[in-house]
N, C-alpha and C positions, 0 to 999 in steps of 0.2 A: 425924303426924310426917313430915317430908320424907324421901324415898328417892332416893338417887343412882342414876342410870342412866348407865352408861359402859362402856368396854371393860375396866376393871379392871386395866389395865396402867399402870405408871409411865412417864412420858415427860418429858423435859426441855423447857423452853420453847423452847430452840434447835431441838430435833428437831421439835417441834410446828410452829414457824414454817416449817421446811423442808418438812414435809408439806403445809402450806397453800400455800407458794410453788409447789411442784410441781403441786398440784392445779389451781391457777389459771393456771399457765403463766407466772408472773412470772419474768423473766430478769435482773432487776437484783440488786444486792447487798442483803443484809439487814444493816443497820448497828445495832450495839449501843452505847448510850451508857454506857460503863463508869464514868463519873463519877456516875451515878445509883445509888440503892440497888437491890440485886438483886431485891427483892420475894420472891416465891415462885419459886425456881429450877426446881421440878418440879411437875407436876400429876398427881394420882391421885384418882379418884373411888372411894370405898369402896363396892363393890357387894355387900358381905357380906349385907345384908338380903335383897336379891333372890336372891342365890345360895342362901341358906338356904331360899327358897321354890321352888327348882328352876330358876330362870331362869339362862340363860347368854347372853352376847352372841352375836348371829348375824351381825354385820357388823364387819369389821375397821375400825379407826380410819381407816386410809388410804382405804378404800372409802367410809366414811361421809362423810368430808370431801369426796371427789370427787362423791358423789351429792348432797350438800347444795349444792355449788357449781353443779352442773348444774341442780338444782331452782331455785336463785336466778336463774340466767340465763334459764331457761324462763319465769319469771314477771316478769322485770324487763327483758328485752331489747327 
């Protein structure tokens, strides 16, 4: 069975976009097309299976996004 790995915290798509914007240093506006369906307005990975095995996330979402972006730049610059 698949097992979710994540921070276990609920975050809105808008807040996630802002975290990514800040991590990559984007200074433009984030535009939302309000005429389109909302889709899933929030994201949350259920980490209950891993938590039951004693696992706890060790990297905050903000830090993980920043580390992933740095990793990407190091390999693709």
